[in-house]
C-alpha positions as CSV (number, residue, x, y, z in Angstrom):
1,M,14.5,6.1,-19.1
2,S,13.4,9.6,-20.1
3,P,15.1,12.8,-18.8
4,V,11.9,13.7,-17.0
5,D,11.9,10.4,-15.1
6,I,15.6,10.9,-14.2
7,F,14.8,14.4,-12.9
8,R,11.9,12.9,-10.9
9,M,14.3,10.3,-9.4
10,L,16.9,12.9,-8.4
11,S,14.2,15.2,-6.9
12,L,12.7,12.3,-5.0
13,A,16.2,11.2,-3.7
14,A,16.9,14.7,-2.4
15,I,13.5,15.0,-0.7
16,W,13.6,11.5,0.9
17,G,17.2,12.1,1.9
18,A,15.9,15.1,3.9
19,S,13.3,12.9,5.6
20,F,15.9,11.1,7.7
21,L,17.2,14.5,8.9
22,F,13.7,15.5,10.0
23,M,13.0,12.2,11.7
24,R,16.3,12.5,13.6
25,V,15.1,15.8,14.9
26,I,11.6,14.7,15.8
27,A,11.7,11.1,17.0
28,P,14.0,11.4,20.0
29,V,11.7,14.2,21.3
30,I,8.2,12.9,20.8
31,G,8.7,9.2,20.2
32,S,8.5,6.8,17.3
33,V,4.8,6.2,17.0
34,P,3.8,9.9,17.3
35,T,6.4,10.8,14.7
36,A,5.1,8.2,12.3
37,F,1.4,9.2,12.9
38,F,1.9,12.9,12.5
39,R,4.0,12.2,9.3
40,V,1.2,10.4,7.5
41,S,-1.7,12.3,8.9
42,I,-0.2,15.7,8.0
43,A,0.5,14.2,4.5
44,A,-3.1,13.0,4.2
45,A,-4.4,16.5,5.2
46,G,-2.0,18.2,2.8
47,L,-3.1,15.9,-0.1
48,L,-6.8,16.5,0.6
49,V,-6.1,20.3,0.4
50,I,-4.0,19.9,-2.8
51,L,-6.5,17.7,-4.6
52,G,-9.3,20.1,-3.5
53,L,-7.5,23.2,-4.9
54,M,-6.7,21.3,-8.1
55,R,-10.3,20.1,-8.4
56,I,-9.2,16.6,-9.0
57,S,-11.9,14.0,-9.1
58,R,-11.7,11.5,-6.2
59,D,-12.8,8.5,-8.3
60,F,-10.7,5.7,-7.0
61,K,-12.2,3.3,-9.5
62,G,-13.2,0.9,-6.8
63,K,-9.6,0.7,-5.5
64,L,-9.8,2.8,-2.4
65,K,-9.6,-0.2,0.0
66,T,-6.8,-1.6,-2.0
67,V,-4.7,1.6,-2.0
68,M,-5.4,2.1,1.7
69,L,-4.0,-1.4,2.4
70,L,-1.1,-0.6,0.3
71,G,-0.6,2.5,2.4
72,V,-0.2,0.4,5.5
73,I,2.6,-1.6,3.8
74,N,4.2,1.2,2.0
75,S,3.8,4.1,4.5
76,G,2.4,3.1,7.9
77,L,4.8,0.3,8.8
78,P,8.0,1.9,7.2
79,A,7.3,5.3,8.8
80,T,7.1,3.6,12.2
81,L,10.2,1.5,11.7
82,Y,12.3,4.4,10.5
83,S,11.1,6.5,13.4
84,V,12.3,3.7,15.7
85,A,15.7,3.7,13.9
86,A,15.9,7.5,14.1
87,Q,16.0,7.4,17.9
88,V,19.4,5.5,17.8
89,L,20.9,5.9,14.3
90,P,22.3,9.0,12.7
91,A,20.4,10.2,9.6
92,G,23.2,9.1,7.3
93,Y,23.1,5.5,8.6
94,S,19.3,5.2,8.0
95,A,19.7,6.7,4.5
96,I,22.4,4.1,3.6
97,F,20.4,1.2,5.0
98,N,17.5,2.5,2.9
99,A,19.6,1.8,-0.2
100,T,19.1,-1.9,0.3
101,T,15.5,-1.5,-0.9
102,P,16.3,-2.8,-4.5
103,L,18.1,-5.7,-3.0
104,M,15.0,-6.6,-1.0
105,G,13.0,-6.1,-4.1
106,V,15.1,-8.6,-6.0
107,L,14.6,-11.3,-3.3
108,I,10.9,-10.6,-2.9
109,G,10.4,-10.5,-6.7
110,A,12.1,-13.9,-7.1
111,L,10.3,-15.5,-4.1
112,F,6.8,-14.2,-4.6
113,F,6.4,-12.5,-8.0
114,S,8.1,-14.9,-10.4
115,E,10.9,-12.5,-11.2
116,K,14.0,-14.2,-12.6
117,L,16.9,-14.4,-10.1
118,T,20.2,-14.3,-12.1
119,I,23.7,-15.0,-10.7
120,A,24.5,-11.3,-10.9
121,K,21.4,-10.4,-8.9
122,F,22.0,-13.2,-6.4
123,S,25.6,-11.9,-6.0
124,G,24.4,-8.4,-5.7
125,V,22.1,-9.2,-2.8
126,F,24.9,-10.7,-0.7
127,L,27.4,-8.0,-1.6
128,G,24.8,-5.4,-0.5
129,L,24.2,-7.2,2.8
130,F,28.0,-7.3,3.3
131,G,28.1,-3.5,2.7
132,V,25.5,-3.0,5.4
133,G,27.6,-5.1,7.7
134,V,30.7,-3.0,7.0
135,L,28.7,0.1,7.8
136,T,27.4,-1.2,11.1
137,R,30.7,-2.6,12.2
138,A,33.1,0.2,11.1
139,G,31.1,3.4,11.4
140,P,31.5,6.1,14.0
141,M,28.8,4.5,16.2
142,A,29.7,1.7,18.7
143,F,28.7,-1.7,17.5
144,D,26.1,-2.7,20.1
145,L,22.5,-3.9,20.6
146,Q,21.1,-0.4,19.9
147,L,22.9,-0.2,16.5
148,L,21.7,-3.7,15.6
149,M,18.1,-2.9,16.5
150,G,18.2,0.3,14.5
151,A,19.7,-1.6,11.5
152,L,17.0,-4.3,11.8
153,A,14.2,-1.7,11.9
154,C,15.6,-0.1,8.6
155,L,15.9,-3.5,6.9
156,L,12.3,-4.4,7.9
157,A,11.2,-1.1,6.4
158,T,13.0,-1.8,3.1
159,T,11.3,-5.2,3.0
160,C,8.0,-3.4,3.2
161,Y,9.0,-1.2,0.4
162,G,10.1,-4.2,-1.7
163,F,6.6,-5.8,-1.3
164,A,4.8,-2.5,-1.9
165,G,6.5,-1.8,-5.2
166,F,5.3,-5.0,-6.8
167,L,1.9,-4.8,-5.2
168,A,1.3,-1.3,-6.3
169,R,2.2,-2.2,-9.9
170,R,-0.1,-5.2,-9.8
171,W,-3.0,-3.7,-7.9
172,L,-3.1,-0.1,-9.1
173,D,-2.2,-0.3,-12.8
174,Q,-5.0,-2.6,-13.6
175,V,-8.1,-1.3,-15.5
176,G,-6.5,1.9,-16.7
177,G,-4.4,2.6,-13.7
178,L,-5.0,5.2,-10.9
179,D,-4.0,8.9,-10.8
180,P,-0.7,9.0,-8.8
181,R,-2.2,11.8,-6.7
182,L,-5.1,9.6,-5.7
183,S,-2.8,6.7,-5.0
184,A,-0.8,9.0,-2.7
185,L,-3.9,10.2,-0.9
186,G,-5.4,6.8,-0.4
187,S,-2.1,5.5,0.8
188,M,-1.8,8.2,3.4
189,L,-5.4,7.7,4.6
190,G,-4.7,4.0,5.0
191,A,-1.5,4.6,6.9
192,T,-3.2,7.2,9.1
193,L,-6.1,4.9,10.1
194,F,-3.6,2.1,10.8
195,L,-1.5,4.2,13.1
196,L,-4.3,6.0,14.8
197,P,-5.0,3.3,17.5
198,L,-1.3,2.8,18.0
199,F,-0.9,6.6,18.5
200,A,-3.8,6.7,20.9
201,F,-2.3,3.8,22.9
202,S,1.1,5.4,23.0
203,I,-0.2,8.7,24.3
204,I,-2.2,7.0,27.0
205,S,0.4,4.5,28.1
206,A,3.6,6.6,27.7
207,P,3.0,10.2,26.7
208,P,6.1,12.1,25.5
209,L,7.9,14.1,28.2
210,S,7.9,17.0,25.8
211,W,6.1,17.9,22.5
212,G,9.1,19.9,21.4
213,G,9.5,23.4,20.2
214,W,9.1,25.2,16.9
215,N,12.0,23.2,15.3
216,V,10.2,19.9,16.0
217,W,6.9,21.1,14.5
218,L,8.5,22.8,11.5
219,S,10.3,19.5,10.9
220,L,7.0,17.6,11.1
221,L,5.5,19.9,8.5
222,G,8.5,19.4,6.3
223,L,8.4,15.6,6.8
224,G,4.6,15.3,6.3
225,L,4.0,17.8,3.4
226,G,7.3,17.7,1.5
227,C,8.9,14.3,2.2
228,T,5.7,12.4,2.2
229,A,2.7,14.0,0.5
230,F,4.6,15.6,-2.4
231,A,7.2,12.8,-2.5
232,Y,4.6,10.0,-2.8
233,I,2.9,11.7,-5.8
234,I,6.3,11.6,-7.6
235,Y,6.9,8.0,-6.4
236,F,3.6,6.6,-7.7
237,R,4.1,8.4,-11.0
238,L,7.5,6.7,-11.3
239,L,6.0,3.3,-10.4
240,S,3.5,3.7,-13.2
241,S,6.1,5.0,-15.7
242,I,9.2,2.9,-15.2
243,G,8.1,-0.1,-13.0
244,P,8.9,-1.2,-9.4
245,V,12.5,-2.4,-9.7
246,K,13.8,0.7,-11.5
247,S,11.7,3.0,-9.2
248,M,13.4,1.3,-6.2
249,T,16.8,2.4,-7.5
250,V,16.0,5.9,-6.3
251,T,17.1,4.6,-2.9
252,F,20.6,4.3,-4.2
253,M,20.7,8.1,-4.7
254,I,19.3,8.9,-1.3
255,P,22.4,8.1,0.9
256,P,24.5,10.9,-0.5
257,F,21.7,13.4,0.3
258,G,21.0,11.8,3.7
259,V,24.7,11.9,4.7
260,L,25.1,15.4,3.3
261,W,22.0,16.9,5.1
262,G,23.0,15.1,8.4
263,A,26.6,16.4,8.2
264,L,25.7,20.0,7.2
265,L,22.6,20.5,9.4
266,L,23.0,18.2,12.4
267,D,26.9,18.1,12.6
268,E,26.8,14.3,12.3
269,P,30.2,12.7,12.1
270,L,31.6,11.3,8.8
271,S,33.9,8.4,8.5
272,M,35.4,6.1,5.8
273,A,32.7,3.6,6.8
274,H,30.2,5.7,4.9
275,V,32.5,5.4,1.8
276,Y,33.2,1.7,2.2
277,G,29.6,0.7,2.9
278,G,28.3,3.0,0.2
279,V,30.7,1.7,-2.5
280,L,29.8,-1.9,-1.7
281,I,26.0,-1.2,-1.8
282,A,26.6,0.7,-5.1
283,A,28.4,-2.3,-6.6
284,A,25.6,-4.5,-5.4
285,L,23.0,-2.3,-7.0
286,W,24.9,-2.3,-10.3
287,L,24.9,-6.1,-10.3
288,V,21.2,-6.2,-9.4
289,L,20.0,-3.6,-11.9
290,K,22.4,-3.9,-14.9
291,P,20.6,-4.9,-18.1
292,A,20.7,-8.6,-19.0
293,A,23.1,-9.4,-21.9
294,L,21.3,-9.8,-25.1
295,K,21.8,-13.2,-26.8
296,P,23.1,-12.9,-30.3
297,V,20.5,-13.5,-33.0
298,E,21.4,-16.2,-35.4
299,V,20.8,-15.2,-39.0
300,N,20.0,-17.9,-41.4
301,T,21.9,-17.2,-44.6
302,R,20.6,-20.1,-46.6
């Protein structure tokens, strides 16, 4: 992996780590669906402006519908699920659960995309799930139905990411590939259209008691423009450069940032559960992502 790709991954981890902080501020005030809708719609508007200023051709090479569908899987559904989790889970918890994305990728790759499932990868999946269990049972939050529902929402979101990584590589890199900025734009447009009727229904049936103050709307701008629009440009570039499984490892670097931002800016409590769960998930990811041992090459000396 090149130094440029490593820098991209670290930058993406720091940015996405902050997204859990923003959602923790926004979702309890205006609700899950409005948070998700504003996140992707602000991102779409921001990308339209960025591409217009940069005079980038909007030639989707016949892949607009495909990339919009990908946006539902990769952005619309996960944004909603993480907004649900943000109403009950601290930002650090959601960030650590997000680190199970490569584990989901391994299972999905083996089940649906003919990826080889080695003993090490299989062991890593179960070790990672055990790490998630340690986090939920031993953390500062009480182990109750709310915690389980928040954890389930995060794991469903990582399942979406697992599918999306393989689908993006298969759908978008064909016939010369697609500019990552266009991939990000199409993805956000698809997610926005998907969430629009859900947003309208939520406003009609159960409008928020408050739309919040300046801190909520500044957080929405940060979430939409920084953590979504800009971040997805980097993400699609990584997908094209290093592939889906390696790109998913960025989620391993997100928890330290998510826990750090939550502790520094939201005064969220820290406990040894963060360490135990994080170490177990780190070990699982090492098993999942370590290079396969090369078989020795027999040299014929005759």
